[in-house]
LOKENU-894296 format. One line per 2 residues: number of its first residue (from 0); their letters; for each residue x, z, y of C-alpha. Coordinates in pm, whole numbers, plus 50000, padded with zeros to 5 digits. Example, Ala and Ser with C-alpha at 12.3 -4.5 7.8 and 13.67 -1.06 7.14 Angstrom:
2
0> AS> 51230 50780 49550  51367 50714 49894;
% end
This chain:
322
0> MT> 50000 50000 50000  50141 49907 50340;
2> TR> 50216 50160 50609  49934 50017 50821;
4> RL> 49684 50054 50538  49804 50410 50472;
6> LL> 49750 50504 50836  49409 50341 50836;
8> TA> 49309 50522 50518  49427 50856 50664;
10> AL> 49238 50792 50987  48917 50714 50802;
12> AA> 48958 51021 50580  49030 51266 50864;
14> PA> 48669 51303 50988  48549 51360 50632;
16> LA> 48814 51628 50579  48723 51793 50908;
18> RA> 48357 51797 50812  48447 51946 50475;
20> EE> 48645 52225 50642  48370 52293 50896;
22> SW> 48122 52343 50616  48354 52567 50414;
24> SP> 48197 52814 50174  48363 53013 49896;
26> SR> 48341 52833 49564  48379 53142 49347;
28> PV> 48348 53523 49374  48541 53684 49660;
30> TM> 48764 53993 49646  48774 54234 49940;
32> LV> 49072 54466 49907  49059 54821 50046;
34> GF> 49381 55017 50087  49234 55363 50047;
36> AP> 49047 55557 49780  48667 55556 49759;
38> GG> 48493 55784 50006  48710 55719 50312;
40> GT> 48610 55530 50624  48765 55200 50515;
42> DI> 48581 55209 50186  48253 55305 50352;
44> IA> 48251 55018 50604  48363 54767 50339;
46> RL> 48080 54864 50106  47823 54869 50386;
48> LA> 47916 54514 50490  47977 54359 50148;
50> PA> 47611 54291 50052  47535 54121 50385;
52> LQ> 47855 53915 50368  47774 53822 50011;
54> QA> 47434 53693 50119  47581 53501 50413;
56> LG> 47856 53336 50208  47661 53277 49889;
58> QP> 47910 53434 49648  47953 53782 49498;
60> IA> 48197 54006 49685  48386 54266 49483;
62> VE> 48530 54559 49680  48856 54656 49511;
64> NR> 49031 54983 49602  49411 54980 49595;
66> PG> 49515 55309 49756  49871 55401 49840;
68> AS> 50148 55368 50099  49912 55450 50388;
70> GT> 49696 55149 50310  49977 54895 50304;
72> LA> 49960 54825 49929  49628 54647 49973;
74> AL> 49745 54486 50296  50058 54355 50122;
76> AG> 49848 54211 49840  49627 54050 50102;
78> TR> 49922 53890 50280  50032 53737 49948;
80> AA> 49691 53597 49857  49617 53226 49860;
82> PD> 49492 53120 50205  49168 52980 50069;
84> GH> 48922 53246 50186  48862 53398 49844;
86> TV> 49071 53712 49905  49038 53916 50223;
88> YM> 49109 54279 50300  48945 54548 50508;
90> TT> 49230 54710 50692  49294 54978 50952;
92> VS> 49503 55014 51263  49755 55217 51062;
94> AS> 49788 54985 50763  49816 54663 50960;
96> AV> 49955 54761 51300  50149 55086 51267;
98> VP> 50302 55157 50926  50467 54827 50820;
100> PL> 50744 54831 51087  50834 55187 50980;
102> MT> 50918 55080 50625  51264 54965 50518;
104> PP> 51244 54679 50465  50906 54608 50627;
106> PF> 50659 54486 50362  50532 54217 50595;
108> DI> 50543 54099 50955  50233 54233 51129;
110> YK> 50199 53921 51342  50319 53638 51117;
112> DQ> 50186 53749 50778  49825 53836 50864;
114> TP> 49528 53644 50999  49291 53867 51199;
116> IA> 48934 53762 51119  48700 54007 51291;
118> LA> 48669 54365 51408  48425 54530 51169;
120> AT> 48392 54867 51339  48553 55131 51553;
122> VP> 48506 55496 51479  48594 55812 51667;
124> LV> 48788 56086 51501  48674 56445 51471;
126> AV> 48881 56760 51434  48738 56973 51153;
128> VP> 48836 57300 50989  48704 57481 50680;
130> TT> 48405 57705 50732  48632 57997 50642;
132> SP> 48864 57922 50935  48877 58185 51211;
134> AR> 48895 57902 51468  48554 57860 51631;
136> DL> 48671 57596 51878  48977 57387 51961;
138> AG> 49118 57655 52189  49107 57904 51901;
140> LI> 49289 57664 51670  49559 57597 51926;
142> AA> 49604 57970 51991  49650 58027 51617;
144> AK> 49904 57744 51596  50101 57885 51889;
146> AD> 50104 58229 51729  50245 58088 51403;
148> PG> 50455 57776 51472  50445 57550 51166;
150> GL> 50218 57790 50980  49903 57582 51014;
152> NY> 49881 57262 50815  49680 56946 50866;
154> AS> 49579 56669 50629  49602 56293 50656;
156> SG> 49561 55998 50422  49927 55906 50466;
158> VA> 50230 55904 50693  50169 55721 51023;
160> TQ> 49799 55679 50954  49566 55732 51246;
162> QH> 49488 56084 51123  49858 56165 51133;
164> LA> 49910 56008 51475  49607 56182 51624;
166> AE> 49733 56521 51507  50076 56444 51652;
168> LL> 49915 56344 51982  49728 56676 51987;
170> SA> 50041 56872 51896  50234 56709 52179;
172> AA> 49955 56763 52430  49906 57128 52332;
174> GI> 50273 57213 52279  50221 57330 51921;
176> RM> 50384 57262 51586  50185 57216 51265;
178> TH> 50282 57105 50913  50173 56761 50801;
180> VP> 50028 56728 50448  49978 56361 50362;
182> FR> 49752 56259 50073  49706 55928 49892;
184> GT> 49356 55893 50026  49099 56053 50251;
186> GQ> 48891 56173 49957  49167 56408 49844;
188> AV> 49206 56547 50194  48831 56611 50221;
190> NE> 48833 56806 49895  49118 57025 50020;
192> IL> 48940 57095 50348  48617 57181 50166;
194> AG> 48811 57415 49938  48976 57585 50235;
196> RI> 49329 57497 50125  49401 57286 50437;
198> DL> 49365 57427 50788  49277 57113 50983;
200> AI> 49195 56746 50954  49147 56496 51235;
202> DT> 48966 56222 51054  48691 55966 51092;
204> FP> 48333 56067 51165  48184 55873 50870;
206> TY> 48407 56070 50634  48304 56412 50761;
208> LP> 47962 56358 50916  47766 56454 50598;
210> HI> 47979 56768 50563  47932 56855 50931;
212> RG> 47557 56814 50903  47557 57011 50578;
214> ER> 47765 57287 50744  48035 57255 50479;
216> VR> 48302 57211 50749  48320 57314 51115;
218> AL> 48367 57043 51379  48579 57148 51677;
220> AT> 48607 56836 51894  48594 56459 51899;
222> TM> 48891 56249 52008  48695 55990 52208;
224> PE> 48694 56011 52591  48318 56078 52592;
226> RI> 48089 56282 52369  47932 56114 52069;
228> SW> 47560 56043 52087  47486 56166 51734;
230> LP> 47660 56501 51801  47604 56553 52175;
232> DL> 47690 56924 52166  48037 56860 52026;
234> PT> 48300 56867 52305  48582 56616 52336;
236> VA> 48950 56702 52314  48975 56583 52674;
238> ES> 48709 56835 52780  48889 57107 52590;
240> GF> 49182 57109 52828  49359 56780 52758;
242> PG> 49237 56518 53008  49288 56158 52904;
244> FD> 49315 56231 52532  49186 55929 52338;
246> AN> 49229 55830 51974  49013 55626 51741;
248> VW> 49033 55410 51431  48940 55048 51394;
250> YM> 48855 54862 51077  48933 54492 51072;
252> LM> 48869 54218 50822  49198 54040 50768;
254> GP> 49311 53736 50575  49645 53603 50451;
256> PG> 49876 53394 50670  49789 53030 50705;
258> LP> 49415 53084 50668  49259 52761 50799;
260> AP> 49066 52802 51122  48733 52683 50974;
262> VR> 48765 52939 50693  48856 53216 50937;
264> ER> 48571 53131 51170  48318 53111 50887;
266> WA> 48419 53461 50781  48408 53582 51142;
268> AA> 48060 53437 51189  47945 53610 50869;
270> VG> 48081 53945 50995  47916 53896 51334;
272> AA> 47582 53813 51173  47607 54115 50941;
274> LA> 47683 54352 51230  47381 54220 51424;
276> EP> 47145 54242 51127  46852 54467 51236;
278> VL> 46843 54667 50912  47217 54701 50851;
280> RP> 47329 54779 51206  47136 55109 51227;
282> RI> 47277 55207 50888  47629 55143 51015;
284> EA> 47565 55350 51328  47398 55628 51127;
286> AG> 47712 55651 50914  47917 55722 51228;
288> FI> 48062 55377 51303  48049 55181 51626;
290> PG> 47987 54819 51513  48251 54564 51613;
292> NG> 48209 54193 51680  48280 53862 51511;
294> SS> 48548 53726 51745  48879 53636 51583;
296> AH> 49045 53617 51926  48937 53972 52007;
298> AA> 49065 54095 51670  49407 53937 51725;
300> AL> 49435 54086 52076  49340 54432 51946;
302> LR> 49600 54413 51670  49876 54341 51920;
304> QD> 49756 54597 52176  49752 54889 51933;
306> AE> 50072 54786 51754  50251 54820 52087;
308> RY> 50064 55136 52187  50140 55332 51873;
310> AA> 50498 55215 51851  50553 55426 52164;
312> VI> 50379 55729 52005  50593 55699 51692;
314> RQ> 50915 55683 51891  50818 55993 52089;
316> AG> 50718 56193 51779  51015 56073 51573;
318> IR> 50790 55969 51282  50970 55802 50991;
320> IE> 50879 55684 50646  51145 55778 50393;
% end
């Protein structure tokens, strides 16, 4: 075939290929990886969204938990998946923007090896203590920590996770020192708090909201700048003597590098439609999440913004992953 005929054939085929990409749909069941154990915020939002995404995309979606390494095991598996839209992962600010650069060597490049698809949700954090704790408010907890430097411990789902960073932000603001106890997943940390073996956790509202409402833990403060509508009597950390304090977690649907734009945008549209669904959206909000949006551009900008923001926090706190 001559060069001219090859070019002509390619030109004629291009519109058909473009149309095929624009109408992309998964051709087989989809896997959504989650980097934390069942019961944590990442798992909750993934399982809330999965049925609606399954309906929008026309294929079953299996949520697969792969906990470990502060969520980066699932993220790493996601970065290595084929860029065909059949494997995605629900990730967090810690797993995709904070932890990877702290590892030696880094498991992946947070900008080159991931394709942000859509922000699924943001969620405020809440400081909770066991019901047996003598601390009745944040001031009481801080006073106890000052009286016994390093004696109080706090839980997280891993080193450099948002729970860890939020506690370090509070420690720096209050001038206290506490002992970090990282777990492999949020579920383990919750069990330890409920049993009274851990003094403090600063974790996501969806994780602890049922226990707060059931009076199985005591909430001291929320980390958002303003009070939360579903617990209006709960003060903020900022109100408790630390103006400007702000920490939250985001959950983002992410794909592997090289994910074609039509595939990415189809996924983003499905997430946006799910978050706007009149039955699902109230369920998401009732679970303690603030629904996100379906913009891939917004997701990419948020990834970069928080990667840079928390890099500064980590340098100040001297956080390292051994």
